[in-house]
C-alpha positions in Angstrom: -6.7 5.6 -5.8 -8.1 8.9 -4.4 -10.8 9.4 -2.2 -13.0 11.0 -5.1 -12.2 7.9 -6.7 -13.0 5.6 -3.8 -15.9 7.4 -2.6 -16.8 7.4 -6.8 -16.7 3.3 -6.9 -18.9 2.8 -3.6 -20.7 5.8 -1.7 -20.5 3.9 1.8 -17.0 3.1 2.0 -15.3 2.8 4.9 -12.4 5.1 4.6 -9.2 6.1 5.8 -7.2 8.4 4.6 -3.4 9.9 5.5 -2.1 13.1 5.9 0.1 12.8 2.4 -3.3 11.3 0.6 -2.6 7.8 0.8 -6.5 6.0 0.9 -6.9 2.7 2.2 -10.5 1.3 2.9 -11.8 -1.4 4.8 -14.5 -4.7 3.8 -11.6 -6.7 2.1 -11.8 -10.5 2.9 -8.6 -11.6 2.9 -7.1 -9.4 4.7 -9.6 -10.7 7.7 -8.7 -14.1 7.8 -4.9 -14.0 9.3 -3.6 -11.8 11.9 -1.7 -9.0 11.7 1.4 -7.3 14.1 0.7 -3.7 14.9 4.1 -2.2 13.2 4.8 1.4 13.0 2.0 4.2 15.0 1.3 6.3 12.3 -1.2 8.5 14.4 -4.6 8.7 15.2 -7.7 10.0 12.8 -9.1 13.4 13.3 -12.0 15.3 11.8 -12.2 14.2 8.5 -9.7 11.7 8.0 -11.7 8.8 8.1 -15.4 7.8 6.8 -16.5 5.1 9.2 -14.0 5.2 12.1 -14.2 7.5 15.3 -11.6 10.2 15.7 -9.4 9.5 18.2 -8.5 6.0 16.7 -5.5 5.2 16.8 -3.8 3.8 13.1 -0.9 1.8 12.9 0.9 0.3 10.0 1.4 -3.8 9.5 4.8 -5.5 10.6 3.9 -7.9 7.8 2.9 -5.1 5.2 2.6 -2.1 4.0 -0.3 -2.0 1.9 -2.1 -2.6 5.5 -3.2 -0.8 7.9 -4.6 -1.2 12.0 -6.9 1.0 13.7 -7.8 0.8 16.8 -10.9 2.7 18.8 -12.5 1.6 21.8 -12.6 -2.6 21.9 -12.7 -2.5 18.3 -10.2 -3.3 16.2 -10.8 -2.8 11.9 -8.6 -3.5 9.0 -7.9 -1.3 5.8 -6.0 -2.3 2.3 -4.5 0.2 0.5 -7.0 1.4 -2.1 -5.6 0.6 -5.6 -6.7 1.8 -9.2 -7.2 -1.6 -11.2 
């Protein structure tokens, strides 16, 4: 899904959009129930990339599956799932 599709479904969506346009959303229950390991570092959040993450948050791909990314900032960790269409 594109950022505009995600926002059309939920105007308050907690999302992050990577440089190639992939969009990931936070708030999917099952990804919070499991521990995920940080894999490849994807970069840092810059202005306009995310709706609820601060600039400077570090993004990692999960080692277990490429459809989950992990964001870290301060003492917080958030997990995001690739926004795919239904």
